[in-house]
One Martini backbone bead per residue (centre of mass of N, CA, C, O) as a GRO file, in nm:
protein
  229
    1MET     BB    1   0.055   0.063  -0.018
    2LYS     BB    2   0.291   0.262  -0.009
    3LYS     BB    3   0.365   0.246  -0.312
    4ILE     BB    4   0.094   0.342  -0.419
    5LYS     BB    5   0.102   0.623  -0.287
    6ILE     BB    6   0.357   0.717  -0.430
    7LEU     BB    7   0.250   0.684  -0.717
    8LEU     BB    8   0.015   0.890  -0.695
    9ILE     BB    9   0.210   1.135  -0.664
   10VAL     BB   10   0.390   1.100  -0.940
   11LEU     BB   11   0.169   1.107  -1.112
   12LEU     BB   12   0.002   1.221  -1.349
   13VAL     BB   13  -0.317   1.349  -1.449
   14PHE     BB   14  -0.334   1.110  -1.665
   15VAL     BB   15  -0.606   0.929  -1.547
   16PHE     BB   16  -0.747   0.600  -1.587
   17SER     BB   17  -1.006   0.377  -1.617
   18MET     BB   18  -1.127   0.061  -1.623
   19ASN     BB   19  -1.332  -0.132  -1.827
   20VAL     BB   20  -1.573  -0.392  -1.814
   21ASN     BB   21  -1.561  -0.600  -2.126
   22ALA     BB   22  -1.672  -0.926  -2.076
   23ALA     BB   23  -1.727  -1.276  -2.066
   24CYS     BB   24  -1.615  -1.283  -1.803
   25THR     BB   25  -1.766  -1.396  -1.480
   26ASP     BB   26  -1.551  -1.350  -1.284
   27GLN     BB   27  -1.548  -1.158  -1.003
   28GLU     BB   28  -1.250  -1.122  -0.937
   29ILE     BB   29  -1.163  -1.014  -1.214
   30LYS     BB   30  -1.362  -0.778  -1.230
   31ASP     BB   31  -1.254  -0.634  -0.978
   32LEU     BB   32  -0.961  -0.596  -1.065
   33VAL     BB   33  -1.020  -0.428  -1.324
   34SER     BB   34  -1.194  -0.197  -1.190
   35GLN     BB   35  -0.923  -0.100  -1.019
   36LEU     BB   36  -0.777   0.000  -1.249
   37ARG     BB   37  -0.498   0.215  -1.337
   38VAL     BB   38  -0.380   0.485  -1.555
   39GLY     BB   39  -0.039   0.605  -1.605
   40TYR     BB   40   0.231   0.854  -1.592
   41ALA     BB   41   0.599   0.878  -1.553
   42PRO     BB   42   0.896   0.959  -1.490
   43ASP     BB   43   1.193   0.844  -1.511
   44SER     BB   44   1.434   0.710  -1.266
   45ASP     BB   45   1.626   0.683  -1.015
   46HIS     BB   46   1.653   0.391  -0.796
   47GLU     BB   47   1.640   0.270  -0.481
   48MET     BB   48   1.742  -0.055  -0.397
   49THR     BB   49   1.658  -0.389  -0.259
   50SER     BB   50   1.777  -0.677  -0.205
   51THR     BB   51   1.729  -0.990  -0.069
   52ASP     BB   52   2.007  -0.936   0.114
   53GLY     BB   53   1.993  -0.599   0.168
   54THR     BB   54   2.116  -0.467  -0.069
   55LYS     BB   55   2.205  -0.162  -0.200
   56TYR     BB   56   2.082  -0.005  -0.506
   57VAL     BB   57   2.090   0.140  -0.839
   58ARG     BB   58   1.835   0.208  -1.061
   59GLU     BB   59   1.862   0.319  -1.361
   60GLN     BB   60   1.768   0.503  -1.604
   61ARG     BB   61   1.581   0.392  -1.916
   62TYR     BB   62   1.360   0.615  -1.955
   63ALA     BB   63   1.149   0.875  -2.000
   64TYR     BB   64   0.896   0.685  -1.939
   65LEU     BB   65   0.610   0.537  -1.755
   66ILE     BB   66   0.369   0.300  -1.778
   67TYR     BB   67   0.093   0.258  -1.554
   68THR     BB   68  -0.063  -0.036  -1.400
   69TYR     BB   69  -0.290  -0.025  -1.123
   70PRO     BB   70  -0.269  -0.287  -0.962
   71TYR     BB   71  -0.106  -0.568  -0.910
   72SER     BB   72  -0.158  -0.901  -1.071
   73GLU     BB   73  -0.138  -1.251  -1.124
   74LYS     BB   74  -0.430  -1.263  -1.275
   75LEU     BB   75  -0.276  -1.072  -1.476
   76ARG     BB   76  -0.225  -0.941  -1.814
   77ILE     BB   77  -0.029  -0.703  -2.017
   78THR     BB   78  -0.068  -0.517  -2.312
   79VAL     BB   79   0.132  -0.306  -2.546
   80LYS     BB   80   0.038  -0.066  -2.801
   81ASP     BB   81   0.189   0.149  -3.032
   82SER     BB   82   0.159   0.403  -3.288
   83ILE     BB   83   0.464   0.398  -3.389
   84SER     BB   84   0.564   0.088  -3.392
   85ASN     BB   85   0.323  -0.129  -3.387
   86THR     BB   86   0.382  -0.289  -3.123
   87THR     BB   87   0.366  -0.577  -2.903
   88ASN     BB   88   0.379  -0.580  -2.539
   89TYR     BB   89   0.472  -0.659  -2.227
   90ALA     BB   90   0.404  -0.592  -1.916
   91GLU     BB   91   0.571  -0.534  -1.621
   92LYS     BB   92   0.685  -0.570  -1.318
   93SER     BB   93   0.759  -0.359  -1.089
   94GLU     BB   94   1.038  -0.287  -0.885
   95TYR     BB   95   0.892  -0.036  -0.713
   96TYR     BB   96   0.593  -0.102  -0.779
   97ASP     BB   97   0.247  -0.199  -0.755
   98ALA     BB   98   0.294  -0.265  -1.090
   99PHE     BB   99   0.261  -0.211  -1.409
  100GLU     BB  100   0.511  -0.174  -1.681
  101TYR     BB  101   0.602   0.073  -1.948
  102GLY     BB  102   0.847   0.182  -2.165
  103SER     BB  103   0.976   0.504  -2.297
  104ILE     BB  104   1.100   0.689  -2.522
  105ILE     BB  105   1.154   0.950  -2.699
  106HIS     BB  106   0.889   1.167  -2.838
  107TYR     BB  107   0.774   1.417  -3.104
  108GLN     BB  108   0.494   1.270  -3.078
  109PRO     BB  109   0.216   1.148  -3.028
  110LYS     BB  110   0.123   0.859  -2.818
  111THR     BB  111  -0.069   0.564  -2.866
  112TYR     BB  112  -0.217   0.337  -2.642
  113THR     BB  113  -0.289  -0.013  -2.625
  114ILE     BB  114  -0.454  -0.149  -2.344
  115SER     BB  115  -0.447  -0.493  -2.246
  116VAL     BB  116  -0.655  -0.724  -2.061
  117TYR     BB  117  -0.575  -1.036  -1.910
  118GLY     BB  118  -0.595  -1.347  -1.823
  119SER     BB  119  -0.424  -1.561  -1.658
  120GLU     BB  120  -0.332  -1.885  -1.606
  121SER     BB  121  -0.430  -1.847  -1.286
  122SER     BB  122  -0.707  -1.794  -1.380
  123ALA     BB  123  -1.053  -1.819  -1.473
  124CYS     BB  124  -0.946  -1.646  -1.756
  125PRO     BB  125  -0.747  -1.762  -1.966
  126ASN     BB  126  -0.648  -1.546  -2.223
  127GLU     BB  127  -0.869  -1.337  -2.172
  128LEU     BB  128  -1.028  -1.062  -2.273
  129ILE     BB  129  -1.132  -0.799  -2.055
  130SER     BB  130  -0.972  -0.524  -2.141
  131SER     BB  131  -0.960  -0.185  -2.298
  132LEU     BB  132  -0.743   0.099  -2.397
  133LYS     BB  133  -0.680   0.434  -2.484
  134TYR     BB  134  -0.352   0.605  -2.455
  135THR     BB  135  -0.229   0.941  -2.448
  136VAL     BB  136   0.092   1.080  -2.515
  137PRO     BB  137   0.254   1.340  -2.541
  138ALA     BB  138   0.487   1.511  -2.650
  139PHE     BB  139   0.800   1.563  -2.583
  140ASN     BB  140   0.969   1.771  -2.349
  141GLU     BB  141   1.284   1.889  -2.399
  142TYR     BB  142   1.302   2.106  -2.162
  143SER     BB  143   1.299   1.894  -1.922
  144MET     BB  144   1.631   1.853  -1.963
  145TYR     BB  145   1.704   2.101  -1.839
  146SER     BB  146   1.859   2.247  -1.577
  147TYR     BB  147   1.616   2.407  -1.474
  148CYS     BB  148   1.442   2.139  -1.432
  149ASP     BB  149   1.623   2.008  -1.222
  150GLU     BB  150   1.560   2.257  -1.013
  151ASN     BB  151   1.231   2.273  -1.138
  152PRO     BB  152   1.016   2.014  -1.154
  153ASP     BB  153   0.726   2.171  -1.074
  154GLU     BB  154   0.711   2.309  -1.326
  155ASP     BB  155   0.514   2.313  -1.595
  156ILE     BB  156   0.746   2.341  -1.818
  157CYS     BB  157   0.882   2.055  -1.693
  158SER     BB  158   0.695   1.880  -1.813
  159ILE     BB  159   0.680   1.614  -2.033
  160ALA     BB  160   0.371   1.726  -2.132
  161TYR     BB  161   0.443   1.994  -2.227
  162ASP     BB  162   0.349   2.225  -2.467
  163THR     BB  163   0.625   2.301  -2.720
  164SER     BB  164   0.558   2.324  -3.033
  165LYS     BB  165   0.554   2.671  -3.020
  166MET     BB  166   0.838   2.680  -2.881
  167THR     BB  167   1.109   2.863  -2.827
  168GLN     BB  168   1.401   2.937  -2.686
  169LYS     BB  169   1.313   3.226  -2.618
  170ASP     BB  170   1.047   3.154  -2.476
  171PHE     BB  171   1.170   2.980  -2.254
  172GLN     BB  172   1.353   3.200  -2.133
  173LYS     BB  173   1.122   3.388  -2.055
  174VAL     BB  174   0.982   3.198  -1.857
  175VAL     BB  175   1.222   3.162  -1.670
  176GLU     BB  176   1.255   3.462  -1.592
  177GLU     BB  177   0.967   3.499  -1.478
  178THR     BB  178   0.988   3.278  -1.261
  179GLU     BB  179   1.235   3.388  -1.109
  180GLU     BB  180   1.108   3.660  -1.042
  181ARG     BB  181   0.867   3.557  -0.881
  182LYS     BB  182   1.034   3.413  -0.661
  183LYS     BB  183   1.190   3.662  -0.569
  184ILE     BB  184   0.941   3.830  -0.479
  185GLU     BB  185   0.819   3.623  -0.272
  186ASN     BB  186   1.092   3.669  -0.078
  187MET     BB  187   1.002   3.946  -0.015
  188SER     BB  188   0.946   4.221   0.130
  189THR     BB  189   0.752   4.489   0.121
  190PHE     BB  190   0.983   4.700   0.087
  191GLN     BB  191   1.134   4.550  -0.135
  192LYS     BB  192   0.904   4.559  -0.340
  193ILE     BB  193   0.878   4.863  -0.366
  194PHE     BB  194   1.174   4.917  -0.463
  195TYR     BB  195   1.166   4.726  -0.700
  196TYR     BB  196   0.934   4.864  -0.863
  197ILE     BB  197   1.063   5.140  -0.879
  198GLY     BB  198   1.324   5.043  -1.027
  199LYS     BB  199   1.171   4.905  -1.273
  200TYR     BB  200   0.924   5.150  -1.317
  201TRP     BB  201   1.030   5.454  -1.328
  202TYR     BB  202   0.960   5.540  -1.627
  203PHE     BB  203   0.645   5.557  -1.576
  204VAL     BB  204   0.698   5.824  -1.405
  205ILE     BB  205   0.917   6.009  -1.536
  206ILE     BB  206   0.827   6.046  -1.830
  207PRO     BB  207   0.558   6.196  -1.783
  208ILE     BB  208   0.689   6.430  -1.628
  209LEU     BB  209   0.876   6.524  -1.859
  210VAL     BB  210   0.656   6.577  -2.067
  211VAL     BB  211   0.491   6.780  -1.903
  212SER     BB  212   0.724   6.976  -1.853
  213ALA     BB  213   0.785   7.037  -2.150
  214ILE     BB  214   0.513   7.154  -2.225
  215TYR     BB  215   0.507   7.380  -2.010
  216GLY     BB  216   0.779   7.503  -2.087
  217LEU     BB  217   0.695   7.583  -2.376
  218LYS     BB  218   0.458   7.764  -2.298
  219ILE     BB  219   0.620   7.963  -2.128
  220PHE     BB  220   0.817   8.048  -2.348
  221LYS     BB  221   0.602   8.160  -2.545
  222TYR     BB  222   0.480   8.364  -2.354
  223LYS     BB  223   0.739   8.532  -2.308
  224GLU     BB  224   0.783   8.604  -2.605
  225LYS     BB  225   0.518   8.755  -2.639
  226VAL     BB  226   0.563   8.968  -2.417
  227ARG     BB  227   0.835   9.085  -2.529
  228LYS     BB  228   0.717   9.186  -2.807
  229GLN     BB  229   0.511   9.390  -2.664
   0.00000   0.00000   0.00000
């Protein structure tokens, strides 16, 4: 249960439930499938513990992982994606109580067909129990930038953030705006006042100079008129 709770925290918001549409009438299988959830999350290094208690690091292997959880030996899951058009089995996660299937980086949306079957040990062996289509957006290459290593919770750093129309300049602008926002949030009230005065002084000074110039010109013309009289 602890691992499932951790998984729920790290999963992205694109999470769907499985619907049971099958001839299999076994209630246990139907209940298992109705509880399944599908989502995905970035892959990362994980600290693991072997059966003899030795700790080791399982290094990142994919850009992200498709998870179907919770795991059950009564089920097996196949995954077919729209880019390679090949079908593979999802494996039991080493880290979570879930089935997992990894993907490398792709720069166009990828749709997965996730099919759930009864396992050989179930009451409905090899029978298709349920399936759904699940689309993962194009990979956000900016999520690999150093800024995102330091700010993984920013929207722009999500692997699913749509950057298809974003240039390098646009990304840098968002980064600068985000850093400025965080800087201001940590300021005291007086610091914020002086900060905004220093940043936007020209919005105050320029109108004053323009108005002064206009009135100065009018006064000059008036004096010239009086002198000529």
